[in-house]
N, C-alpha and C positions, 0 to 999 in steps of 0.2 A: 345280589342286591340285599340291603338290610331293611328290615321292617320297621322303620321309624317314620311316623306320619309327619306331615307338615302343618297340622292343625295348630292354632294359636294356644300356647301353654297358658295356664291361669296366672302365673306370675314369673318374675325373672328367675327364680330358683328352679321352677319347673322347666323353663327354657334351657337353663344351664345343664340340668340333669339330662335332658334330651340330647343336647350337644355333646356332653362328656361321654355319654353312653355310646352314641353313634361313632365318635372319633376313636374311642377305645376299641370298639369292635372292628372298625374299618382299618385303623392304622395302629395296631397294638405296639409294635416295636418303637415307632416314633413317639408315641405317648409315654412310653416307659423310659425314654432316654432324653437327658437334657442337652444332647447334641443338637436336637431339633428345637431350638428356642421358640419357634413360631407354632408349636403344637402345645395343647394343654397337657398338663401332667395328670391325665385322667386316671383315677384310681381303679376303675373297672377294667383297665387294660391287663391287670394281673390275672383276670379270668380267661385270658386268651394267650397264655404262655406257650401253647403248642402250635400257634399259627403265626403267619406273617401277613403283611399287607399285600393285597392284590392291586398292582398299580397299572391295570389296564385302563384304556381311554374311557370306557364307560363308567368305571368306578370313580375315577377322578372327576368326570363330568357330573355324576350324581352328587358327589361330595361338594363340589364348588357351588352347585345349584342350591342344595339344601342349606349350606352354611351361609350363602348369600341371603336367603330368605330369613334365616334365624338372626343374621346381623341386623336386618331391618327391624325385626321385633325388638332386639336388644337396644338398638339406638333409640327407638321410640320410648322404651321403658326408662332409659337413662334420662331422656329429655323430660319425661313426666315426673320423675322422682328425684333427680339429681343424686342418684345412688352411685357410690363409688364401685360397688360390686358390678353393677350393670355396665359401667364404663370399662372395668377390667375385662368383663366378658366380651364386650365389643372389640376391645383391643386384641384379644386372643383370636377371635373370628377374623378380624381384618388382617392379622398377621398371616394366617393360613391362606386367605384369598390372595394376599399380595404375592406370596411365593408360588402358589399353584395356579392362580388365574391370571395374574398380571405378569410376573417374571417367568412363569411357565418352567420352573426348575425341573419338572419331570421330563421335559423335552430337551433340556439344555445342560443338565448337570449329571454326568455319569457317576460321580462319587455318591450320589443319592442311593443308587441301587447296591453299591458295595457296602455303604454304611448300614443299610437296613439288614443286609444278609449277615454281616459279621457281628454287628451289635446285638442282633437277635440271639445269636449263639452266646455271645459274651454275657448277656443278661442271665442266661441259665447257668453259666459257669460261676457267675457271681452268687447265685442262690446256693450252689453246691459249696462254695468256699465258706459261706457264712452260716452253714448249718441248717438251711431250710430244706424241706422235703423236695426232692427233685424227681419228677416222673420221667420214666424212660420215653413215654409217648410224646412228651413235650420236646425232648431233644430230637427224636426221630422226625416229628412233625416239622420242626423248624429246619432241619437238614434237608428234608424232602421239599421244602418250600423254596430253597435258594435257587434252584434252576428256573423256577417260575418267575422269581423276582428278576433274575438276570435276563431272562427272555423278554420280560416287559421292558427292560432297559433297551435292549436291542431294537425292539419294536417302536418305542416311544421317541428315542433320541433323534432329533432332527439336525441339530448343529450344536457346537459348543465353542468356547474360547480356547485359544492355545494354552492359556494358563490353567484352565480347568482340565483340559485333556492331559497335561503333564501331571497334575495332581492325581487324576484318576488312574493313570498308568502306574505311577509309583504305588498307589494304594492297592491296586489290583494285584501287583506282584507280591506285596506284603501279605495280602489276604490269602493268596495261593500258598505262600510259605506257612502262614499260620494254620490253615486247614490241614496241610500235609504233615506238619510236625506237632505243634503244641496241641491242636485240637485232636489229632489222631491219638496221641499219647494219652490225653485226658479221657477219651472215649474208651480206650482199651482198659485203663485203670478203673474206670467207673462201671463199665458194663461188660467187660471181658470180650472175648472174641464173638461178638454179636454180628452174624452174617448180614442181617437186614440193615443194621446201623452202618456197617462197612460199605455196603452198596450205596446207601444214602450219602455217605461221605464222599465216595468216589464220584458220584454224580455231581455233587456240589463242587468238588475240585475241578471236574471237567467243565462245569458251567463257567467258573471263574476263569479258567484257562481259555475258554472260547471267547470270553469278554475281553481278555487281553488281546487276542487276535482281532477282535471286532473294533476296538477303540480307534486304531489308525484310520478306519474308514469313515468315522464321523467327521463331517466337514467342520474345519476350524474357522468358520466365517463369522462367528459371533464375537463382537468386542466384549472384553471383560467389564468395561465401564457400564454400570447400571443406569447412570444418568441422575440428574438432580431431582427429577420427578419421583423416582423410587426412594431416594433419600428423604425427600419431603414427606412422602406417604408414610415411611417408617417412623419418622419423628412424630407426625401428627396422629396417625391411626393406630400404630402399635405401641407407642410410648406415651401418648397423651401430652406431648410437648408442644407448646404453642410457638416456640421460636422458629425462625427460618433457617435454611441451610447456610446462607451467608453469615447470619448471626452466630451460628455454632462454630463456623470456621474462624470468625473473629475472636470468639472466646478461646478457641484452641491456640491461636497465635498469641493471645495474651498470657495463657497458661505456660506456653513454651518460653516466652520471654521472662516471665516471673521465675520459672524453675531455673533458667540459666543464671539469673542474678543470684538466686538462693544458693546455687552450687558454688558460684565464685566466692560468695560471702563465707560459706562454711569451710571452703578450701583454705581461705586465709586464716581461719581459726585453727585449723589442723596443722598446716605448714605453709607459711607465706611464700616459700620458695617454690612450691609445686602447684601445678594446675589441678583442677578437680579430676580430670581424666587420668593424670599420673597417679594421684592418690587412690582413685577407684581401682585402677589396674594393678596396684601394688597390694591390694587386700588379698591375703592368702589364708586359706583354711588349713591350719597346721595339722599335719598327720592324716589328712583325708586320703583314703585309698579307694579304688574302684569298688571293692567288695563291701565297703562300709557306707556307701552313699545313702542307701535307704534308711539305715540306722541313724545316720546324721539327721535326716529329715524327721524321722520318728522322734528323736530326742527334742528337736525344736518344737514339734507339735505338742508334745507332752508339757514342755515348759510353758508354752503359750496357754494351753488349757488350764494349767495350774494357776498361772497369773490371773487369768480372767475369772476363774471361779472364785479365787480368794478376793479379788478386787470388787466383785459384785457390781461392776458398772455396765455389764451387758447381761440381759436375762438369758438363762439357759433353760431349755425344755427338760422335762424329767428324765428323759432317756436319750440315747444317741451316742455313738462312738464312731471313730474314723480309723481306717487302716491305710497304711502307706504301701503302695505297690508300684512296680515298674509299669510304665505305660504299655498297654497291649500292643503287640507287634503291628497289627493292622491299623492302629490309630496313630502310630508315630509320624507318618507323613503329614498329618493335618493337625497335630497337637503341639503345643509349646513345651518348654522344659517342665512345667508343672500344670496340672489341671485337676478338676474335681468332678466326680460322678456321684450324684446323690442317691440315697436308697430309693427303692421303688415307691411310687405314690401309695399312700395308705399303710406302708410298712413302718410303723412307728417304733419298732424295735430293731430295725435293720442297721446297717453300717454304711457310712459314707466312704467313698474310695478316693484317696488322694494319689493321683498318678504322677510319677516322676520319670522323665525321659533321661536315662543314664548315658545316652550316646549323643554325640554332636554331629548332626547332618549324616546320620547313619554310620558314623565311625566310632569305634571304641575309644574311650578316653581313659588314660591311666596315670599320667604324671600329675604330681601335686599342683603344679601351676595350671595345667589344662583343666583339672577337676575344679580348682578354685574359680577359674574363669567361667565355668559352666554353672557352678552352684554357689557362688559367693552371695547371691541374693536370697539364700535359703530362708532367712528370718522372715522376709516380707513375702516371699512365695508361699510360705507356710501360713502366715497370717492371712493372706489373701484367700487361700483355698480352704482353710480350716477354721481356726479360732483367731479373730472373731468374724471371719469372712463368710465364704459360701456355705460352709458346713453349718455354722450357727444360724445363718439366715434361712437355709433350707429346713432345718429342724424346727425353727419357730414357725415357719409357714406351714409345715406338715401337721402342726398341732393346733392350727386355728380352727375355730368352731364353724366359721362360714365356709361352706363347701366350694364356693366360687373362688374366694381368696386362697383357699387351701390348694387348689388344683391349677392355678395359673401363675406363671412367672413373667416378669418383665425384664428384658436384658438391660434396660437403662437403670433400673433399680438394682438388679442383681449385681452387675459389675460395678455400679457406683458405690454400693455398700461395701463390696470387697476392697475397693481402693480406699475408701474412707477407713476401713479397718486397718489398713497398713499405716496410715497417718496416726490413727488412734493408738496403735501399738507403739509407735515412735514417740508420741507425745505424752503417754501415760506412765512413763517410768519403767518400761520393761527393759531391763539390762541396758541402761544408758550408755551410749557410745557414739561419739561424733562421726566416726567412720560409718557406722550403721545408718545414722541420719543422712549422711551423704548418699549412701546407696538408695535410701527411700526417696530422696529428692530426685536422684537420677532416674528412678522409675517413674516419678511424676513427669519428668521431661519426656521420657520415652512414650508415655501414654498420650501426652499432648501432641507429640509428633505423629503418633498413630491416628489420632482423631483428624489431624490435618491430612494425613495420607488417605484416610478413608474418604474424605470429601473430595480431595483433589484428584485422586485416582479415578473415582467413580463419576466425576463430572468431566473427565477427559482433559484436565489442565496439567496433569502430571503423568509421565510414563512410568512403567515398571522400573526401568533403568534409573530414572531420576529418583524414584522412591527408594530404591536400593542404596543409592549414593547418600541420601539423607540419613539412613540408618547407619551406614558406614561411618558417617561423621560423628555418630554417637559412640563409636568404638566397636560396633559389631563386625565380625569377619564377613567378607563379601558373600560367601555361600550362605551363612546364617541370615544375613540381611535379605538376600534374594528369596530365601525360603519364607521369611516372615511376610514380605511384600506380596508374594504369590498367595499366601494364606489370606491376607487382608482382601485381596481381589475377589475371593470366593464368597465373602460375607458382607455385602454392602450395608452400611448403616450400623454394623455391630461394633467396630473399633472405636467409634466416637462415644460409645456408651460409658466407657471407663472414666474419662476425664469429665464428661458432661454430667454423668450421674453423681460423681463425687462432689462436683461443684454445687449441685442442687442440695445435697445433704448438708454440706458445710454452710450453705446459705441459711438453711432452716435452723441449724444449730446456733448460728450467730444471732438469729432472730429470736429464738425461744429459750436459750440457755444463758443466763437465767431469764425468766423466773423458774423454768423447769430445772430440776437437777439433771445431771448428765445421765444418771440411771433412768429417770422418768422419761427423758427424751428418747433414749434407746428403746425403752419398753414400748413406747407409742410407735416409733418407727418400725420396729419388728412385729408389733402386734396388729398392725393394720393390713398386713399383706403387702404385696408389691404393687400398690395402687399408684396412679399418676401423682406426681409430686404436688400438684395444686390441691388434690384431695387430701393428701397427707398434711399439707399446710393448714387446712381447715380443722383437722383433728387436733393438731398441735396448738392452734390458736384457741380452740375451745378449752383445752386443758390448762393453758397458760392463763386464760381469763378467769377460770375458776380459782386458781391459786391467788391471783391478784385481788379478786373480789373477796376471797376468804380473809385476806390480811387487811 
């Protein structure tokens, strides 16, 4: 048990500090990883790099009880002050309670225990690669904690869905391979033939192997569909969005239709004799070979960084860099072609990690045509994950003075900004090319379909097979489409964030630019933190009024 009292803090920042400190101590791995979007990015978690969370029933019961009380305090503070920081704090607390008290992910999602185990190690590997001081006891402590985390999973899991069970089994096998190969080699190179470390690794490998054997015994009686109530709670309590689930679905359908029309229009401009699908599939990256994929992404990242630094339309924090790496083996079953991992909270000189999956559905890709099919969206993948997308957003957030806004993310804002960054890149004159514009609009269509899938899958109006067919109609191979749909089924309410968040930012831009300049608009959007959009609108309205009144 942790020694955090339930007495009423003097103000919202005292309450936030109590919450952040407790979550960092109790759930250090999840607070340090943006994989768990429903946790705060609590800076104090870096003080617990040698430990992992204890997910026993009593710890989780204590956590949900305390956070529930703190949520009441935060809600009352927000009602009294109309403070955006208080609302953001409430959203964070509500997100944790939704996942651990309502959805009960700790009883239903076996991937939770694997993610904690392996991300905990990966966090230390990240420190080593980026030149930070790595303590032997941290590594040994986290290795020794893995059997306990896995044991908690065996004790807690009551049932799961077939979709989640399949994902967990694939992930467990990759985890076992990672521990036995990459992790073992890294430990030997870093610490030599350390007997205690080797024993800890052997126990961790054995625990994951035991979990692989255990997983088939978990009853697959839980439907993957979370239900409209969970989606509504996510929109309202975690994102501060006032619209209903049917309204979001209608918006997604409108976006889908609009993107289809835009694709047909631009296809006529490129080649009136060809469909947009034919043009898209004919885009080949000349000379791309398997060994050069990461370099290809790196060159794109540097080009985007140079463009945005020179253009000065997006504010950059004083420090911050990004590295391009292959997606870690154990994350490949649950990550897309590209993804981003931000530096640790509070590490304002760390590096962001841009992950690229160089395989397709676990298979090595080598031909130019296959590599092009997997990576032809490199420009907008890079813009989404790095400049001006997630990397720039995270670095600006990490430099905010307000500790609440600095340590809390919102998936709706986070993904919305990254999708907005793709369109900004296309419309701001970065290497103009109609075929690249077609790729960007095709990604808009894909995101609108994902929002639709998110809602229709989780309200039970669409099956996994029907969802797979919808993605196949967009040109995705059957196996890739099925993998995507299964991933969407694991995260209810997340896939709609992309198109909905982007729509909200574009609406604010249309409303306030002018009188605000594009640079001023972006400075305010990034300078407020990932607050609910109605709070951001208030700040933009104030800035715009000052300009109008001044003139």
